[in-house]
matplotlib code that plots the C-alpha trace (Angstrom):
import matplotlib.pyplot as plt

x = [221.5, 223.7, 224.7, 226.9, 227.6, 226.3, 228.2, 227.4, 228.1, 224.6, 224.1, 222.1, 220.6, 219.2, 217.4, 218.1, 214.4, 213.3, 211.5, 214.0, 213.0, 213.3, 216.5, 218.0, 217.0, 218.5, 221.7, 222.0, 221.9, 224.7, 228.3, 230.3, 231.8, 231.7, 230.6, 233.2, 232.5, 232.5, 236.0, 237.2, 235.4, 236.3, 239.5, 239.2, 236.2, 237.7, 237.5, 235.1, 231.9, 231.7, 229.6, 227.3, 226.7, 226.0, 223.7, 221.6, 221.2, 219.7, 220.1, 221.9, 224.8, 226.8, 226.2, 226.7, 227.2, 229.5, 230.2, 232.5, 230.9, 232.7, 233.4, 233.2, 236.9, 237.1, 238.3, 236.4, 235.6, 234.2, 230.7, 229.5, 225.7, 225.4, 225.1, 221.9, 220.4, 219.0, 218.4, 215.3, 213.2, 212.3, 210.5, 208.9, 210.2, 208.1, 209.2, 212.8, 212.8, 211.1, 213.8, 216.5, 214.9, 214.8, 218.5, 219.5, 217.4, 218.9, 222.4, 221.7, 219.7, 216.5, 212.9, 211.2, 207.8, 208.3, 209.9, 206.8, 204.6, 206.8, 206.6, 202.9, 202.5, 200.5, 198.2, 198.4, 195.0, 196.7, 199.5, 199.6, 201.2, 199.1, 200.7, 200.2, 198.2, 200.4, 203.4, 204.3, 204.8, 208.3, 209.5, 211.2, 213.3, 216.9, 217.5, 219.7, 216.8, 214.6, 217.2, 217.8, 214.1, 213.4, 210.6, 208.3, 207.8, 204.2, 203.6, 202.9, 206.5, 208.3, 210.0, 211.2, 214.9, 216.5, 217.4, 213.7, 213.1, 216.0, 215.4, 217.6, 220.5, 219.4, 222.4, 223.0, 226.6, 226.2, 224.9, 223.4, 223.3, 220.5, 221.3, 217.8, 214.5, 211.1, 208.8, 207.2, 209.4, 212.1, 210.2, 210.9, 214.6, 214.8, 212.8, 215.2, 218.4, 217.5, 218.0, 221.7, 221.9, 222.0, 220.2, 219.1, 219.9, 218.9, 221.1, 219.5, 220.4, 222.2, 225.1, 228.6, 229.8, 226.9, 227.1, 230.9, 230.3, 227.5, 229.4, 232.3, 230.4, 228.6, 229.1, 226.9, 225.3, 221.9, 221.4, 218.5, 219.5, 222.0, 225.6, 227.9, 231.1, 234.7, 235.2, 232.1, 233.4, 236.9, 235.4, 233.9, 236.6, 234.1, 232.2, 231.5, 228.9, 227.2, 223.7, 221.8, 218.1, 217.5, 219.1, 221.5, 224.9, 226.0, 225.6, 228.1, 231.9, 232.1, 235.9, 236.7, 234.6, 236.3, 239.8, 238.8, 237.5, 233.9, 231.1, 228.5, 225.0, 221.9, 218.5, 218.4, 215.1, 212.7, 210.6, 210.9, 207.1, 206.4, 208.8, 207.6, 204.0, 205.0, 206.8, 203.8, 201.5, 203.6, 203.6, 199.8, 199.5, 201.6, 199.8, 196.3, 197.1, 195.9, 198.0, 197.3, 193.6, 193.6, 195.4, 193.3, 189.9, 191.1, 191.8, 188.3, 189.0, 186.9, 188.2, 189.3, 190.9, 193.4, 195.5, 197.7, 196.4, 196.5, 197.4, 196.3, 198.9, 198.7, 201.5, 203.6, 207.2, 208.6, 212.4, 214.1, 217.5, 218.9, 217.4, 217.7, 215.0, 212.7, 213.0, 212.2, 209.1, 208.0, 208.5, 206.1, 203.5, 203.9, 203.5, 200.3, 198.7, 199.9, 203.2, 206.1, 209.3, 212.9, 215.9, 219.6, 222.2, 225.9, 225.8, 223.2, 221.7, 217.9, 217.8, 215.4, 212.7, 212.7, 213.0, 214.7, 218.2, 219.3, 221.9, 221.1, 220.9, 218.5, 216.4, 216.1, 215.1, 212.4, 210.8, 207.6, 208.4, 211.9, 212.2, 215.5, 216.6, 220.3, 222.6, 224.3, 228.0, 230.7, 229.7, 225.9, 225.9, 224.1, 223.5, 220.3, 221.8, 221.2, 222.5, 220.4, 217.2, 217.8, 217.6, 214.2, 210.9, 209.1, 206.1, 208.1, 208.1, 211.0, 210.3, 212.8, 212.3, 215.9, 218.4, 218.1, 221.7, 221.0, 219.3, 220.7, 217.7, 218.8, 219.0, 215.6, 214.1, 215.5, 214.2, 210.7, 210.9, 211.8, 209.1, 211.7, 210.0, 206.3, 206.8, 208.5, 207.6, 210.2, 210.3, 214.0, 216.1, 219.6, 219.7, 216.8, 214.5, 214.8, 214.0, 210.4, 210.5, 212.7, 211.1, 211.3, 209.0, 206.6, 206.0, 202.6, 203.9, 206.2, 204.8, 206.6, 206.4, 208.5, 210.7, 207.7, 208.1, 209.6, 206.8, 204.2, 203.3, 204.8, 207.9, 208.7, 208.2, 210.5, 213.2, 213.4, 213.4, 216.0, 218.4, 218.2, 218.7, 221.9, 223.3, 222.3, 224.0, 227.3, 227.1, 226.6, 229.4, 227.4, 227.8, 224.8, 223.0, 223.7, 227.2, 228.4, 232.1, 232.5, 236.3, 236.3, 235.5, 238.3, 241.1]
y = [-84.0, -85.8, -84.8, -85.7, -84.6, -86.5, -87.0, -83.6, -81.6, -81.1, -81.6, -84.5, -83.4, -85.5, -84.2, -85.7, -85.4, -87.5, -90.8, -93.6, -95.8, -93.1, -91.8, -95.3, -95.7, -92.3, -93.2, -96.4, -94.4, -92.1, -92.9, -90.7, -87.8, -86.9, -83.4, -81.3, -78.9, -75.2, -74.7, -77.7, -76.6, -72.9, -72.5, -68.8, -68.7, -70.8, -69.0, -66.3, -68.2, -70.5, -73.7, -72.1, -69.3, -71.7, -73.8, -70.8, -70.2, -72.5, -76.2, -76.6, -74.4, -76.9, -80.0, -79.2, -75.5, -74.8, -77.7, -78.2, -77.8, -79.1, -76.4, -76.7, -77.2, -79.9, -77.6, -77.0, -73.9, -73.4, -72.1, -70.4, -70.3, -69.2, -65.7, -66.6, -68.2, -66.0, -67.6, -69.6, -72.2, -75.3, -77.7, -79.9, -82.1, -80.3, -76.8, -78.0, -79.4, -76.3, -74.2, -76.3, -76.0, -72.2, -72.2, -74.4, -72.5, -69.2, -70.5, -71.7, -68.5, -70.4, -69.1, -70.7, -69.8, -71.1, -74.2, -74.8, -74.3, -76.7, -79.3, -79.2, -77.5, -74.5, -76.5, -80.2, -81.1, -82.6, -84.3, -88.1, -88.3, -86.2, -84.8, -86.5, -84.6, -81.9, -83.0, -82.1, -85.0, -83.8, -83.5, -86.8, -86.5, -85.3, -81.7, -82.8, -84.6, -81.5, -79.3, -81.6, -82.4, -86.0, -88.4, -87.0, -83.7, -83.2, -84.5, -81.0, -79.9, -83.1, -82.4, -79.0, -78.6, -77.3, -74.0, -73.2, -72.6, -70.4, -66.9, -64.0, -63.4, -61.9, -59.6, -57.7, -57.1, -54.8, -51.3, -49.5, -45.8, -44.1, -40.4, -39.1, -40.4, -39.0, -41.7, -42.2, -45.1, -47.6, -50.8, -51.9, -51.4, -53.1, -56.1, -56.6, -55.9, -58.0, -61.0, -59.9, -59.5, -55.7, -52.9, -49.6, -46.3, -42.9, -39.9, -37.0, -34.5, -34.5, -32.2, -33.5, -33.4, -35.4, -38.0, -38.4, -39.0, -41.5, -43.2, -44.1, -47.3, -48.0, -51.0, -49.5, -46.2, -45.7, -42.2, -40.4, -36.7, -36.0, -35.5, -38.4, -36.6, -37.8, -36.9, -39.0, -42.0, -41.6, -41.4, -44.9, -47.6, -50.4, -49.1, -51.8, -50.2, -46.9, -47.3, -44.5, -44.4, -43.0, -42.5, -39.6, -39.9, -36.3, -36.4, -39.2, -39.0, -42.0, -41.5, -41.6, -44.8, -46.4, -45.6, -47.4, -50.3, -49.6, -50.3, -47.7, -48.8, -47.1, -47.9, -46.4, -47.8, -47.8, -44.7, -44.4, -44.4, -42.2, -39.4, -39.6, -39.2, -36.2, -34.5, -35.0, -33.7, -30.5, -30.1, -30.3, -27.9, -25.4, -25.9, -25.5, -22.8, -25.2, -23.7, -20.2, -20.6, -22.5, -19.7, -16.9, -18.6, -19.4, -15.7, -14.9, -14.0, -15.9, -14.5, -16.4, -13.2, -13.1, -16.0, -16.0, -17.6, -21.4, -23.5, -27.0, -29.7, -31.8, -30.8, -28.9, -29.9, -31.5, -31.3, -33.9, -32.9, -36.3, -39.6, -42.0, -44.4, -41.6, -39.5, -42.5, -43.3, -39.7, -39.7, -42.6, -40.9, -37.5, -39.1, -40.6, -37.2, -35.9, -34.1, -34.2, -35.3, -34.4, -35.1, -34.4, -36.5, -36.8, -40.2, -39.3, -42.7, -42.8, -46.4, -47.5, -45.0, -43.3, -39.9, -37.3, -36.5, -32.9, -30.6, -28.7, -25.3, -26.7, -28.3, -25.1, -23.1, -25.6, -26.8, -25.5, -27.5, -28.3, -31.1, -31.9, -35.5, -35.4, -36.4, -33.6, -33.4, -30.9, -30.8, -30.4, -28.0, -24.8, -26.1, -23.9, -20.5, -17.0, -18.0, -21.2, -19.4, -16.7, -19.5, -20.6, -19.4, -16.6, -19.0, -22.0, -23.6, -25.2, -28.4, -29.9, -33.2, -34.2, -32.2, -28.6, -27.8, -28.2, -24.7, -21.4, -20.2, -16.5, -16.5, -18.2, -15.6, -12.9, -14.5, -14.7, -11.1, -10.0, -12.3, -14.1, -17.5, -18.2, -20.1, -23.0, -26.1, -27.2, -30.3, -30.2, -27.3, -26.4, -26.3, -28.4, -27.3, -23.9, -20.5, -20.1, -16.4, -15.8, -14.0, -17.1, -19.1, -16.3, -15.9, -17.3, -18.6, -21.0, -24.3, -25.7, -29.3, -30.5, -33.1, -35.4, -36.8, -40.1, -40.7, -43.4, -46.2, -48.7, -46.8, -46.1, -49.8, -50.9, -48.3, -49.1, -52.8, -52.9, -50.4, -52.3, -55.6, -54.2, -53.4, -56.8, -58.5, -56.7, -57.5, -61.1, -61.4, -61.2, -58.8, -56.4, -55.2, -51.8, -51.2, -47.8, -48.5, -52.2, -51.7, -52.3, -56.0, -56.3, -55.4]
z = [135.4, 132.8, 129.4, 126.4, 122.9, 119.9, 116.6, 115.1, 118.2, 119.5, 123.3, 124.6, 127.8, 130.7, 133.7, 137.0, 137.8, 134.8, 135.5, 136.3, 133.5, 130.9, 132.4, 132.2, 128.5, 127.7, 129.5, 127.5, 124.3, 125.3, 125.9, 123.6, 125.5, 129.2, 129.9, 131.8, 134.6, 134.0, 135.1, 133.0, 129.9, 130.1, 132.1, 131.6, 133.8, 136.6, 139.9, 138.5, 139.1, 142.1, 142.2, 144.7, 142.3, 139.4, 141.6, 142.3, 138.6, 136.0, 136.9, 133.5, 134.7, 136.7, 134.5, 130.9, 130.4, 128.8, 126.4, 123.5, 120.1, 117.1, 114.6, 110.8, 110.5, 113.2, 115.9, 119.1, 121.1, 124.5, 124.2, 127.4, 127.4, 131.0, 129.7, 128.0, 131.1, 133.8, 137.2, 137.1, 138.8, 136.8, 139.2, 136.6, 133.9, 131.2, 132.3, 132.5, 129.0, 127.7, 129.3, 127.8, 124.3, 124.6, 125.5, 122.7, 120.1, 121.4, 121.0, 117.5, 116.7, 116.0, 116.4, 119.3, 118.1, 114.6, 116.1, 118.3, 115.2, 113.2, 115.8, 116.1, 119.4, 118.2, 116.0, 116.6, 114.9, 111.9, 113.7, 113.5, 116.9, 119.3, 122.4, 125.8, 128.4, 129.9, 127.9, 124.3, 121.9, 121.1, 124.7, 125.0, 121.9, 121.8, 121.0, 118.2, 116.6, 117.1, 115.4, 112.4, 111.8, 113.1, 112.3, 115.0, 113.2, 111.8, 108.3, 107.0, 107.8, 107.9, 104.5, 105.6, 106.3, 109.4, 107.7, 107.0, 110.6, 111.4, 112.8, 111.9, 114.3, 117.5, 117.5, 114.3, 113.4, 110.3, 110.2, 107.2, 107.3, 105.4, 104.9, 104.0, 102.7, 101.6, 102.9, 106.4, 107.7, 106.9, 107.2, 103.6, 103.9, 107.3, 106.0, 103.2, 105.1, 108.2, 106.0, 105.8, 109.6, 109.2, 110.9, 109.4, 111.1, 109.9, 110.2, 112.1, 109.3, 106.0, 106.8, 105.8, 109.4, 110.7, 107.9, 108.5, 112.2, 111.6, 108.7, 111.1, 112.1, 108.9, 106.7, 103.9, 103.0, 101.4, 100.1, 98.4, 97.8, 100.6, 99.4, 100.1, 99.7, 99.8, 103.5, 104.3, 102.4, 103.9, 107.4, 107.1, 107.5, 107.4, 104.3, 101.7, 99.4, 98.6, 97.1, 95.5, 96.1, 92.6, 89.2, 89.3, 90.8, 91.1, 94.9, 95.4, 95.3, 92.9, 92.3, 96.0, 96.4, 93.4, 94.7, 98.0, 96.1, 97.2, 94.6, 94.0, 92.8, 91.6, 90.2, 86.7, 85.5, 88.5, 87.6, 83.8, 83.2, 86.2, 85.2, 81.6, 82.8, 84.9, 82.1, 79.8, 82.5, 82.9, 79.1, 79.0, 81.9, 80.0, 76.8, 78.3, 80.9, 83.6, 86.4, 85.3, 85.3, 88.6, 90.4, 88.9, 89.6, 93.2, 93.6, 92.4, 88.8, 86.2, 82.9, 79.8, 78.3, 81.1, 79.7, 76.6, 73.5, 73.4, 70.4, 69.5, 70.4, 67.2, 64.9, 67.5, 68.2, 71.3, 71.6, 73.9, 75.2, 75.8, 74.7, 77.6, 78.9, 80.2, 77.1, 74.9, 77.0, 76.8, 73.0, 72.6, 74.8, 73.0, 69.6, 70.9, 71.3, 68.0, 68.8, 66.5, 68.4, 67.7, 70.0, 70.5, 72.4, 72.6, 70.8, 68.1, 68.6, 68.2, 69.8, 67.1, 68.0, 64.7, 66.4, 64.3, 65.7, 65.5, 67.1, 70.3, 68.5, 65.9, 68.6, 70.6, 67.5, 66.2, 69.5, 71.0, 74.2, 75.3, 77.8, 79.5, 80.1, 80.9, 83.8, 85.6, 85.1, 84.2, 80.6, 81.2, 84.2, 83.3, 79.8, 79.5, 80.0, 78.5, 75.1, 74.9, 76.1, 73.5, 70.8, 71.9, 70.4, 72.4, 72.5, 73.7, 77.1, 79.1, 81.0, 83.5, 85.3, 85.2, 87.3, 88.6, 87.8, 84.1, 84.1, 85.1, 87.1, 87.1, 83.3, 83.1, 85.4, 83.2, 80.0, 81.5, 82.6, 79.1, 77.6, 75.6, 76.3, 77.2, 80.5, 82.3, 84.3, 86.9, 89.1, 90.1, 91.5, 92.6, 95.5, 96.8, 98.3, 96.6, 98.0, 96.9, 97.6, 94.5, 91.6, 89.4, 91.6, 92.1, 88.4, 87.5, 84.2, 86.1, 87.3, 90.2, 91.7, 94.6, 92.8, 92.6, 89.1, 90.3, 92.8, 92.7, 95.1, 92.6, 91.8, 95.5, 96.5, 93.6, 94.4, 98.1, 97.6, 94.9, 96.5, 99.8, 98.0, 96.3, 99.8, 101.1, 98.1, 98.8, 102.6, 101.8, 99.3, 96.1, 93.2, 93.1, 90.0, 88.4, 89.6, 88.5, 88.9, 87.9, 87.9, 91.6, 90.9, 88.3, 90.7]

ax = plt.figure().add_subplot(projection="3d")
ax.plot(x, y, z, "-o")
ax.set_aspect("equal")
plt.show()
């Protein structure tokens, strides 16, 4: 066997078993660099592998492996492909060339199957140059021509570039830790992150000790509801980004990440319509005693008189505590069914909705339905406490699809016990999952859903794809969307 390097550093390979005429022609086209032996090319391997050992392995071993490949800066490095080649037997020219091609593609991280398809071996019906019997049409061309896309490629892919047929690296070097998730598998995340040469690993549980241990080798963290605390972030020396699979950020130590220069991302607008729909559904269920009648009839009681009196929706008042994206979407839907909408927010901005802006006390006093749409922070924690509940009408309902920590559940249970409010509909809790044996959740005037407001096929697909893409952007050196702490990019 003979071999050389062409101008761009790809190996030109000649089998000693090739027909003499063709071998002569190939030799005439070569004359650039002689190929050194194993010991000459990689002095570090000298004495470790004898020629008898290499001769028993692939016939490429003693002739051109390893070879010098020119790097992008003009330097060269010894590339030892022997580790890719298991001992084999290649008695025929076709089998030998097929083996060489596999080695070359493995070294350059190309897809052999896609390469075969591109060169017309899988479907050669539309090729202008049909393969000879028992020998593919591309066999006699240089591997460098194959890699760059030479003239012999089929017309249907001739315009494609070399990069179009690359496979993802066979060895991933980045690791993305997902702390928790509420869907069956991680195929969506892996599909996006594999393009960034990253693998997704799931933590066995969401405890701080477990997450800190698994984060030690993580380049990125994806988190749904698990708490990514300061110790978890500090335990990850390779950490480049923390991405929230959702909207709220109260479960991430953003300050710690910022001090380390790590961007934190989220997806603030993925489920706006879904949560607004769920909040409206809970409002309707409260207004029409849907849950109450359901449970009573399932228990064998068929009596209209058992429920409290119901009032017509049109003309009643919906009070929105907070006027973000979800609250604005809910306001439009509520107006569509005849509700009057008022709101309160820290900024007092109605964002062009025309919603009447009032103070919190006035909102609680006037509203027939109070719906919470606030982030959870130090100023909003336990906002709905005994005093706030005392300001509500005895016929009013409380609806929470935002954060469980906004409501003091003990105070809510006491208010229901004293008939100070008519009922509540809760989709979020603190902690999650809650203890469903508590009196609050056993009260038939309280509707409970398991943090399901965000969920739909469309919202889940969007959430998973966008959060994974944020991680991929950071790992590949790009600035992602929706960075919570942009100051990390200003340092």
